[in-house]
N, C-alpha and C positions, 0 to 999 in steps of 0.2 A: 554713441554718437560718432566716434571716430570710424567705426566699422561702416556706418551708413555713408560717410563721406568717401571711404575707400571703395565701397561698392559702387557708388555713383561715379567716381573717377574711373573705375574699371569699365563701367558701362559706356562712359564717354570715349574711352580709349578704343573700345570695341567698335563703337559707331564710327569713329574716325577711321579706323582701319578698313571697315566695310566701305566707307565712302571713298577712300583711296583706291581700293580694289575696283569699285564700280567706275571711278573716273578713269583708271587705267584701261579698263575694258572698253569704255566708250571712246577713248582716244584711239585705241587700236581699231575699233570699228570705223571710226571716222577716216582713218588712214586708208583702210580697205575700200571704203566707198569712194573716196577721192581718187584712188588709183583706178577703180573701175570707171569712174566718170572720165578720167583722162584716156584710159585704154580703149574703152568702148565708144566714146564720143569725141575724143580729142579736146575735151574741155579741161581747163586748168583750175577752175574754182566753182563754187556754188553760185557766186554772183554771175559768172559767165553763163552758167547753165540757165539761170533765171532769165537772162537776156534772150537766150536762144528760145526758151519756152515761150516768152512773150511774143517773139517774132513768129514762131510757129502757130501760136494761137490766133494771131492776127491773120496769118495766111489761111488758116482753116476757116475763120469767119468770112473772109473775102470769098473763098471758094464756095462756101455754103450759100452765100448770097447769090453768087453767079449761077450756081446750080438751080436754086429756087427760081430765079428769073427765067432761066431756060426752060424749066418745067412748066412754068406759067405760060410761056410763049407756045410751047408744044401743045399744051392743053387747049389754048385758045385757037391755035391754027388748025388743029385736027379735031376740035370739038370734043375733047375728052373731059371727063369729070363733070 
């Protein structure tokens, strides 16, 4: 019975060490991605990037609507479609 507990404790230690290693890897990756976000786009945080993306998506939607309206106008004026 003692050996079972020792084996179980060893398994837990191993899993804890693996989790620590994975956490360190993910933290390093996060730092790299945040640095790229800042270097490539001048953004300081993920929250700031989300705001920019929201604005860009609104701009895209607006331009898409304008383009569609202009295409409809051209089709009607020149009897296309």
